[in-house]
GUVO-690879 format. One line per 2 residues: number of its first residue (from 0); their letters; for each residue x, y, z of C-alpha. Coordinates in Angstrom, 3 decimals, decimal comma, padded with zeros to 6 digits. Layout:
BEGIN
NUM = a = X:Y:Z ~ ...
//
This chain:
BEGIN
0 = mr = 000,034:000,275:000,313 ~ 001,065:003,828:-000,119
2 = lp = -000,181:005,744:002,567 ~ -001,496:008,823:001,995
4 = sa = 000,551:011,733:002,405 ~ -001,035:012,799:006,073
6 = pa = -004,230:011,455:007,928 ~ -007,118:013,482:007,597
8 = rt = -007,711:014,394:011,210 ~ -003,967:013,499:012,417
10 = lv = -001,566:016,703:011,743 ~ -002,620:019,807:010,630
12 = sv = -001,705:018,470:007,283 ~ -002,558:015,460:005,788
14 = lt = 001,100:012,791:-000,774 ~ 007,052:020,214:-004,410
16 = il = 009,431:022,312:-006,033 ~ 012,746:024,763:-006,020
18 = al = 015,672:025,109:-007,740 ~ 018,670:025,126:-005,242
20 = gl = 020,938:028,185:-005,891 ~ 018,287:029,802:-008,157
22 = la = 016,735:033,124:-007,471 ~ 019,689:033,353:-003,702
24 = gc = 019,426:037,169:-004,344 ~ 015,945:037,540:-005,056
26 = tg = 013,456:039,262:-002,583 ~ 010,083:039,854:-002,949
28 = sg = 008,265:043,364:-003,189 ~ 007,588:043,268:001,010
30 = tv = 003,665:043,597:000,681 ~ 001,457:041,508:-001,285
32 = sp = 001,174:043,491:-003,819 ~ -002,238:043,470:-005,513
34 = ss = -002,958:043,233:-009,410 ~ -004,834:045,660:-011,859
36 = ap = -006,028:042,789:-013,766 ~ -009,472:041,558:-013,125
38 = at = -009,413:038,389:-011,425 ~ -011,671:036,694:-014,224
40 = ag = -009,028:037,911:-016,625 ~ -007,857:034,612:-018,695
42 = ap = -010,516:032,609:-017,097 ~ -011,573:029,821:-020,139
44 = sa = -014,026:031,032:-022,649 ~ -016,309:027,266:-022,300
46 = fa = -015,950:028,255:-018,513 ~ -016,465:032,051:-017,867
48 = dl = -020,072:032,194:-016,396 ~ -018,683:029,837:-013,871
50 = ya = -015,215:032,065:-013,426 ~ -017,935:034,887:-012,570
52 = qs = -019,769:033,225:-010,314 ~ -020,070:035,136:-006,311
54 = ad = -019,943:032,898:-003,339 ~ -022,636:033,334:-000,885
56 = ws = -020,732:033,237:002,556 ~ -023,122:032,437:005,317
58 = sc = -021,960:032,121:009,201 ~ -021,302:028,444:010,158
60 = gn = -019,590:029,020:013,741 ~ -017,033:029,880:015,813
62 = gf = -015,900:033,001:013,489 ~ -016,244:030,732:010,618
64 = ec = -018,361:031,604:007,163 ~ -018,951:028,610:004,799
66 = at = -020,066:029,036:001,079 ~ -020,380:026,594:-001,720
68 = vk = -018,999:027,114:-005,428 ~ -019,466:024,819:-008,663
70 = vp = -017,039:023,815:-010,988 ~ -016,994:021,588:-013,715
72 = ls = -017,946:017,936:-013,631 ~ -015,398:017,836:-016,626
74 = wh = -012,582:020,879:-016,662 ~ -012,713:018,817:-020,658
76 = da = -016,081:019,086:-021,303 ~ -018,488:022,422:-020,562
78 = ga = -021,557:020,223:-021,496 ~ -021,154:017,458:-018,914
80 = gt = -022,609:019,541:-016,111 ~ -021,332:021,026:-012,728
82 = id = -020,447:019,865:-009,033 ~ -020,479:021,707:-006,073
84 = la = -017,320:022,474:-003,472 ~ -017,359:023,246:-000,161
86 = mn = -015,696:026,085:001,604 ~ -015,087:028,087:004,549
88 = rh = -013,410:031,264:005,849 ~ -011,792:032,738:009,062
90 = ra = -011,850:036,663:007,998 ~ -008,548:038,809:008,463
92 = tg = -008,343:039,723:011,816 ~ -006,334:043,009:011,179
94 = kr = -005,243:044,970:008,185 ~ -006,447:042,448:005,615
96 = vg = -004,581:042,264:002,171 ~ -005,518:039,522:000,376
98 = vl = -006,770:035,778:000,807 ~ -004,770:032,454:001,397
100 = lv = -006,198:029,016:000,295 ~ -005,234:026,538:002,174
102 = np = -004,791:022,504:001,704 ~ -004,214:019,786:004,207
104 = gg = -003,205:016,690:002,112 ~ -004,270:013,226:001,636
106 = pg = -005,327:013,003:-001,260 ~ -008,300:013,035:000,266
108 = gs = -008,716:015,344:003,504 ~ -010,809:018,313:003,964
110 = gv = -009,307:021,563:004,011 ~ -012,999:022,932:005,665
112 = dy = -012,328:020,261:008,509 ~ -008,486:021,181:008,557
114 = lk = -009,075:024,817:008,290 ~ -011,241:024,973:011,910
116 = aa = -009,007:022,642:013,626 ~ -005,439:024,649:012,389
118 = ws = -006,550:028,211:012,143 ~ -005,473:029,257:015,826
120 = ty = -002,346:027,098:015,202 ~ -001,235:029,764:012,656
122 = gq = 000,939:032,763:013,127 ~ -000,685:036,161:014,503
124 = ql = 000,932:037,705:011,693 ~ -000,611:035,288:008,843
126 = rd = -004,275:035,237:010,834 ~ -003,809:039,089:010,607
128 = ay = -003,470:039,815:007,369 ~ -005,303:037,204:005,263
130 = di = -008,882:035,676:004,714 ~ -007,940:032,257:005,204
132 = vg = -009,737:030,037:002,954 ~ -010,603:026,176:003,100
134 = fd = -011,880:023,861:000,686 ~ -012,651:020,067:000,482
136 = pr = -011,458:019,357:-003,210 ~ -013,707:017,805:-005,725
138 = gv = -014,511:014,128:-004,374 ~ -013,401:014,564:-000,785
140 = gk = -015,716:015,234:002,249 ~ -018,510:017,707:002,093
142 = sd = -018,106:018,334:-001,726 ~ -019,633:016,055:-004,139
144 = pv = -017,950:012,851:-002,945 ~ -016,487:009,637:-003,674
146 = kc = -018,339:006,845:-002,908 ~ -017,755:003,018:-002,468
148 = fd = -018,460:000,258:000,041 ~ -020,615:000,712:003,080
150 = da = -019,182:001,202:006,494 ~ -019,528:-002,726:007,303
152 = rk = -017,782:-003,582:004,021 ~ -015,240:-000,874:003,945
154 = da = -014,447:-001,932:008,069 ~ -013,727:-005,358:006,843
156 = sl = -011,826:-004,279:003,794 ~ -009,709:-002,162:005,350
158 = ak = -008,444:-004,754:008,282 ~ -008,165:-007,867:005,775
160 = df = -004,534:-009,502:005,721 ~ -002,896:-011,138:002,305
162 = tt = -000,374:-013,248:001,739 ~ 002,110:-012,822:-001,414
164 = dd = 002,552:-016,196:-002,656 ~ -000,015:-015,906:-006,209
166 = ag = -003,123:-016,727:-004,676 ~ -002,592:-014,182:-002,160
168 = lr = -001,500:-011,586:-004,412 ~ -004,650:-012,483:-006,745
170 = am = -007,397:-011,979:-003,743 ~ -005,523:-008,662:-003,454
172 = aa = -005,881:-008,068:-006,637 ~ -009,696:-009,140:-006,273
174 = en = -010,266:-007,056:-003,328 ~ -008,879:-003,757:-004,628
176 = ea = -010,600:-004,577:-008,440 ~ -014,039:-004,617:-006,058
178 = wg = -013,011:-000,935:-004,736 ~ -013,296:000,406:-008,115
180 = qa = -016,594:-001,695:-008,845 ~ -018,290:-000,272:-005,691
182 = ck = -016,330:003,437:-006,480 ~ -018,052:003,451:-010,219
184 = kn = -021,391:001,877:-008,774 ~ -021,923:004,818:-006,276
186 = tg = -020,057:008,075:-007,551 ~ -020,531:007,766:-011,409
188 = el = -019,025:010,029:-013,967 ~ -017,558:012,056:-010,879
190 = lg = -014,828:009,391:-010,244 ~ -013,531:009,544:-013,508
192 = nv = -012,962:013,521:-012,909 ~ -011,136:013,656:-009,416
194 = dt = -007,804:013,799:-010,328 ~ -005,121:016,064:-009,642
196 = qs = -004,949:018,534:-012,153 ~ -008,635:018,543:-012,353
198 = aa = -008,483:020,031:-008,620 ~ -006,009:022,316:-009,276
200 = rd = -008,092:024,066:-012,023 ~ -010,819:024,125:-009,287
202 = md = -008,665:026,111:-007,114 ~ -007,866:028,798:-010,385
204 = li = -011,915:028,988:-010,548 ~ -012,142:029,489:-006,356
206 = ra = -008,884:032,020:-006,787 ~ -011,500:034,073:-009,233
208 = vl = -014,521:033,626:-007,184 ~ -012,835:035,166:-004,214
210 = gs = -011,733:037,945:-006,248 ~ -008,438:037,463:-006,102
212 = pk = -005,888:038,280:-009,030 ~ -003,168:035,531:-008,146
214 = ln = -003,594:032,755:-006,127 ~ -001,734:032,919:-002,082
216 = yl = -001,368:029,476:-001,105 ~ -000,286:027,273:001,612
218 = gf = -000,298:023,617:000,924 ~ 000,690:020,412:002,867
220 = sy = 001,843:016,784:001,608 ~ -000,372:015,672:-000,846
222 = gt = -001,385:020,069:-000,922 ~ 002,349:020,422:-002,284
224 = ql = 001,336:018,413:-005,274 ~ -001,618:019,963:-005,671
226 = ga = 000,150:023,547:-005,180 ~ 003,098:022,843:-007,597
228 = ty = 000,167:021,393:-010,390 ~ -001,326:024,610:-010,256
230 = ag = 001,926:026,345:-010,797 ~ 002,764:024,530:-013,655
232 = lf = -000,870:024,869:-014,924 ~ -001,402:028,510:-014,345
234 = pq = 002,166:029,765:-013,591 ~ 001,136:033,476:-014,592
236 = nv = -001,548:032,987:-011,794 ~ 000,816:031,926:-008,553
238 = gh = 000,965:034,844:-006,023 ~ 003,145:033,664:-002,663
240 = mv = 002,986:029,553:-002,797 ~ 004,490:027,348:000,370
242 = ld = 004,678:024,272:-000,207 ~ 005,435:022,496:003,202
244 = ga = 006,281:018,485:003,495 ~ 006,864:018,133:-000,269
246 = id = 006,551:015,612:-002,856 ~ 008,686:014,866:-005,490
248 = it = 006,580:014,811:-008,510 ~ 008,469:013,327:-010,599
250 = ld = 008,331:009,854:-009,289 ~ 005,986:007,216:-010,497
252 = ad = 003,795:005,231:-008,341 ~ 006,484:002,427:-007,578
254 = qs = 009,126:005,339:-006,848 ~ 007,045:006,573:-004,218
256 = al = 005,890:003,515:-002,540 ~ 009,981:003,002:-001,971
258 = gq = 010,425:005,773:-000,502 ~ 007,817:005,814:001,885
260 = ag = 009,183:002,718:003,448 ~ 012,354:003,984:003,739
262 = gf = 010,974:006,798:005,707 ~ 008,659:005,096:007,560
264 = eq = 011,368:002,589:008,791 ~ 014,055:005,642:009,282
266 = al = 011,655:007,247:011,545 ~ 010,507:003,845:013,545
268 = rn = 014,233:003,544:014,233 ~ 014,293:007,073:015,199
270 = yv = 011,442:006,180:017,840 ~ 012,886:003,509:019,003
272 = ad = 015,967:005,104:019,876 ~ 014,213:007,455:021,685
274 = cq = 011,699:004,926:023,443 ~ 014,716:003,154:024,724
276 = gg = 016,600:006,141:026,251 ~ 013,504:006,591:028,267
278 = sg = 011,725:004,692:031,178 ~ 008,864:002,151:030,541
280 = cp = 010,173:001,132:026,996 ~ 008,334:-002,350:026,247
282 = lt = 011,600:-002,623:023,632 ~ 014,602:-004,300:024,952
284 = gd = 018,394:-004,535:023,819 ~ 019,833:-002,054:021,094
286 = vd = 017,684:-000,670:018,340 ~ 017,979:-003,241:016,029
288 = qg = 016,793:-005,830:018,488 ~ 014,139:-003,228:019,361
290 = mq = 013,163:-002,896:015,537 ~ 013,046:-006,468:015,263
292 = qi = 010,183:-006,545:018,375 ~ 007,859:-004,821:016,813
294 = rq = 008,149:-006,907:013,664 ~ 007,599:-009,764:015,561
296 = vl = 004,225:-007,605:016,876 ~ 002,976:-007,122:013,552
298 = dh = 004,161:-010,814:012,524 ~ 002,134:-012,027:015,548
300 = ak = -000,796:-010,102:014,780 ~ -001,065:-011,901:011,514
302 = td = -001,346:-015,342:012,148 ~ -003,011:-014,608:015,572
304 = py = -004,874:-011,225:015,922 ~ -004,808:-009,289:019,094
306 = pt = -007,909:-009,709:021,078 ~ -009,183:-006,221:022,533
308 = ks = -011,992:-004,815:024,822 ~ -014,685:-005,257:021,618
310 = nr = -015,621:-007,791:019,482 ~ -012,904:-007,004:016,729
312 = rv = -009,211:-008,025:016,632 ~ -006,267:-006,804:015,466
314 = tq = -005,076:-008,083:012,372 ~ -001,596:-007,118:011,250
316 = tl = -003,119:-004,544:008,803 ~ -004,835:-002,700:011,359
318 = af = -001,393:-003,088:013,521 ~ 000,750:-001,529:011,084
320 = yg = -001,390:001,441:010,894 ~ -001,614:001,685:014,737
322 = va = 002,415:002,227:014,291 ~ 002,318:004,585:011,831
324 = vt = -000,150:007,001:012,371 ~ 001,871:007,857:015,415
326 = ly = 005,014:008,515:013,232 ~ 003,554:011,509:011,741
328 = dq = 004,255:013,388:015,041 ~ 006,826:012,660:017,602
330 = qs = 004,207:013,989:020,194 ~ 002,509:010,273:019,655
332 = wp = 004,884:008,617:019,874 ~ 003,866:008,068:023,275
334 = al = 000,880:006,533:022,085 ~ 003,178:004,063:020,192
336 = tq = 005,057:003,292:023,528 ~ 001,127:002,444:025,406
338 = al = 000,347:000,051:022,370 ~ 003,876:-002,058:022,069
340 = ae = 003,535:-002,443:025,775 ~ 000,479:-003,781:025,680
342 = ai = 000,593:-006,436:022,879 ~ 004,189:-007,383:023,969
344 = qq = 003,457:-007,766:027,717 ~ -000,222:-008,263:027,898
346 = gt = -000,985:-009,434:024,635 ~ -003,435:-007,234:023,639
348 = gn = -004,211:-004,936:020,998 ~ -006,892:-002,284:022,834
350 = tl = -004,368:000,867:021,884 ~ -003,019:-000,501:018,650
352 = ly = -006,838:-000,705:017,292 ~ -007,744:002,784:018,744
354 = la = -004,465:004,203:016,500 ~ -005,824:002,531:013,712
356 = df = -009,252:003,602:013,761 ~ -008,323:007,646:014,573
358 = yn = -006,185:006,274:011,504 ~ -008,748:005,526:009,152
360 = dr = -010,993:007,973:010,166 ~ -013,489:005,145:011,793
362 = ns = -016,201:005,914:014,890 ~ -016,482:004,155:018,054
364 = dg = -020,078:003,136:016,609 ~ -018,456:001,607:013,274
366 = ty = -019,008:004,458:010,876 ~ -016,908:006,653:009,620
368 = st = -016,398:010,257:009,867 ~ -014,726:011,201:006,252
370 = ns = -014,155:009,450:003,191 ~ -010,564:010,088:003,054
372 = ae = -009,810:006,028:002,406 ~ -011,973:006,244:-001,088
374 = af = -010,429:009,594:-001,927 ~ -007,545:008,534:-001,696
376 = ra = -007,853:005,570:-003,591 ~ -009,549:007,809:-006,521
378 = vs = -007,369:010,370:-006,842 ~ -004,021:008,320:-006,980
380 = cl = -005,474:005,527:-008,870 ~ -005,749:009,036:-011,640
382 = ds = -002,786:010,407:-011,213 ~ -000,361:007,314:-011,305
384 = rg = -000,160:003,987:-011,132 ~ 002,474:001,439:-010,011
386 = tt = 003,088:-001,729:-012,669 ~ 001,418:-005,088:-012,124
388 = dl = 003,809:-007,382:-013,969 ~ 004,275:-009,528:-011,324
390 = aa = 008,041:-010,052:-011,935 ~ 008,470:-006,863:-011,612
392 = mr = 006,556:-006,174:-008,493 ~ 008,410:-009,509:-006,219
394 = ad = 011,565:-007,220:-007,939 ~ 010,459:-003,917:-006,636
396 = aa = 009,429:-006,194:-002,801 ~ 012,878:-007,473:-002,139
398 = qi = 013,909:-003,950:-003,094 ~ 011,423:-002,303:-000,231
400 = ek = 012,272:-005,194:002,259 ~ 015,713:-004,514:002,031
402 = va = 015,177:-000,586:002,184 ~ 012,491:-001,434:005,374
404 = pt = 012,982:-004,872:006,504 ~ 010,361:-004,188:009,307
406 = vg = 007,872:-002,398:007,360 ~ 008,110:-002,540:003,859
408 = qf = 006,013:-005,008:003,494 ~ 003,079:-002,792:003,683
410 = fa = 004,783:-001,111:000,901 ~ 005,042:-003,857:-001,346
412 = ys = 002,338:-004,958:-004,209 ~ 001,287:-000,947:-004,549
414 = gl = 000,692:-002,095:-008,081 ~ -002,448:-003,678:-007,135
416 = vc = -004,091:-001,247:-005,373 ~ -005,037:000,702:-008,989
418 = sn = -005,583:-002,833:-011,171 ~ -008,455:-003,169:-013,261
420 = wp = -009,512:000,718:-011,937 ~ -012,315:001,414:-013,645
422 = yp = -011,032:005,129:-015,197 ~ -007,380:005,277:-016,796
424 = vv = -004,805:007,569:-015,499 ~ -004,692:010,944:-016,665
426 = kq = -002,658:012,229:-019,265 ~ -000,109:015,327:-017,614
428 = df = -000,970:018,390:-019,109 ~ 001,063:020,992:-017,380
430 = di = 004,826:022,267:-017,152 ~ 006,762:020,641:-014,318
432 = ha = 008,646:023,247:-013,700 ~ 006,454:026,027:-013,436
434 = kg = 008,741:028,513:-015,658 ~ 007,436:031,959:-015,467
436 = ap = 005,893:031,661:-011,276 ~ 007,621:033,859:-009,042
438 = pi = 009,507:032,212:-005,978 ~ 007,962:029,257:-004,074
440 = vv = 009,221:028,208:-001,013 ~ 009,261:024,689:-000,169
442 = ig = 009,850:022,643:003,076 ~ 011,410:019,259:004,031
444 = tt = 011,469:017,772:007,446 ~ 014,908:016,131:007,641
446 = hd = 013,568:013,034:009,197 ~ 009,424:013,032:007,895
448 = pa = 008,190:009,456:007,160 ~ 005,933:010,534:004,950
450 = tp = 007,288:012,401:002,203 ~ 011,182:011,873:003,210
452 = ya = 013,712:015,215:002,851 ~ 014,740:013,573:-000,464
454 = wa = 011,325:014,303:-002,086 ~ 011,928:018,076:-000,985
456 = qa = 015,375:018,695:-002,224 ~ 014,200:016,616:-005,667
458 = la = 011,044:019,043:-005,819 ~ 012,781:022,291:-005,097
460 = rt = 014,990:021,069:-007,770 ~ 012,427:020,890:-010,313
462 = ls = 010,812:024,053:-009,977 ~ 012,170:026,942:-011,536
464 = sg = 011,691:029,497:-009,169 ~ 012,065:027,450:-005,531
466 = rl = 013,325:028,116:-002,458 ~ 013,977:025,057:-000,393
468 = vt = 013,839:025,653:003,673 ~ 014,892:022,872:005,692
470 = yq = 013,307:021,761:009,363 ~ 015,526:019,746:011,201
472 = ge = 013,070:017,994:013,099 ~ 010,866:014,351:013,032
474 = gh = 007,537:014,242:012,144 ~ 005,455:015,589:009,189
476 = ta = 005,439:018,713:008,018 ~ 006,584:021,636:009,680
478 = ya = 004,765:024,778:009,882 ~ 002,746:025,419:012,757
480 = rs = 004,134:022,130:014,532 ~ 008,172:022,643:014,183
482 = nd = 009,656:025,924:015,798 ~ 009,132:029,673:015,453
484 = ci = 012,327:029,607:012,794 ~ 010,103:028,317:010,405
486 = ln = 007,110:029,942:011,657 ~ 008,246:033,074:011,296
488 = av = 009,807:032,581:007,666 ~ 006,732:031,230:005,969
490 = da = 004,539:034,448:007,446 ~ 007,018:036,773:006,445
492 = fl = 007,067:035,605:003,056 ~ 003,135:035,057:002,778
494 = ve = 002,965:038,369:004,002 ~ 005,253:040,458:003,359
496 = gt = 006,459:039,017:000,155 ~ 010,484:038,283:001,894
498 = vp = 011,818:034,979:000,547 ~ 013,985:032,965:003,086
500 = ks = 017,345:033,249:002,382 ~ 019,102:030,437:000,328
502 = gl = 020,089:027,200:002,227 ~ 017,470:028,588:005,246
504 = tc = 017,989:025,642:008,002 ~ 015,584:025,501:011,607
//
């Protein structure tokens, strides 16, 4: 499996692009400069009426306003009809200088839910200056959503384990095909139009509806892929853009799986070292021995799933979700210690199950609070697919397990996720270098498990106008969860236009 670049409810961030050395002497204008051009300038003629629509904002509690905006079902067929996107915003609390659009990642993360949770964590300078706007991308959350299995069937699927012999791989392929058929039946033609490029075109329409000649944007995790895609499609419309927890958009699905496997393996090693250096750690010996004990926990869950207080048992897949979710933020490491202690010392999986459910947005009554799992699969399968050649998959699996002997098994055979998906991969139709765009700030965290630091470096090299900023630390993404160095650099760029100095490390 490939993991979403952030669980929708875990970080205030839920799978970018800079050129090192370029723009070394470049600085912004000092303020967000308004443009004399109307926001609808350059709108596609077939969709001019949608670009010219107005958003009807109304209060939706706690200082937020909500609205919907109509976008085309298909950006390639003006006659295909429209779908609705949900938006919310918090108005600037000081002297307003513009509008900032935010995306938390995923794909599948709700920007509406994210903004409500994250707004107060942003720098005061940013909150004072901007109307900050969240949105649920097409197929996600409160927008017209992707729908697949019912809750009970989804519950069963997310807990399934598979072997990697020929029979097990056939079963895995059949389960993934069942997802695709259910999604097609319950979602309809929208399922073939939830790709990242369509979502990026939606952002340009939102920009116009909000009256902004340029798009100011803060994207996390997958939101960096979305932002980079926007910059490639509309370089002339880019305002101040920050991409945090960067994805290397030059990688295919198989290469991404290998990178994530290595990222989670290293993050887990860092956790083990920290755990063993403190008190109450259930992992004995050195780091290698501790990693082996975690592998034993995961293997035990496959042969004899852990019992819990409920009637559910923790399978290997659920156990891995429970481990992985804690690696997105160092503050969650104590929860992993508790979960491992229960499994190793008591033979139970209550905390592992709680963590897995948190990762999957599962409520205690068996319902799901979001459609992040469905949207992640649907968007990913339209954007890129791994190989389904059996010999190639086995070779890739061997390489992955060599890089990540503890968790690599969960990233192998990812090509089967999209095998027989009912809609084809969408042809790339943008310049990955975003030539002509103004400076774009890309942030990478050195020990990020979900979007490895090397991806931020690569995205920085890909974008023709990027500037790389490094956070030395653990966890996924950096802004609003790391330190003042990152927060101040981002706020100064977004509000004042001050480009971070070349090589800035925090």
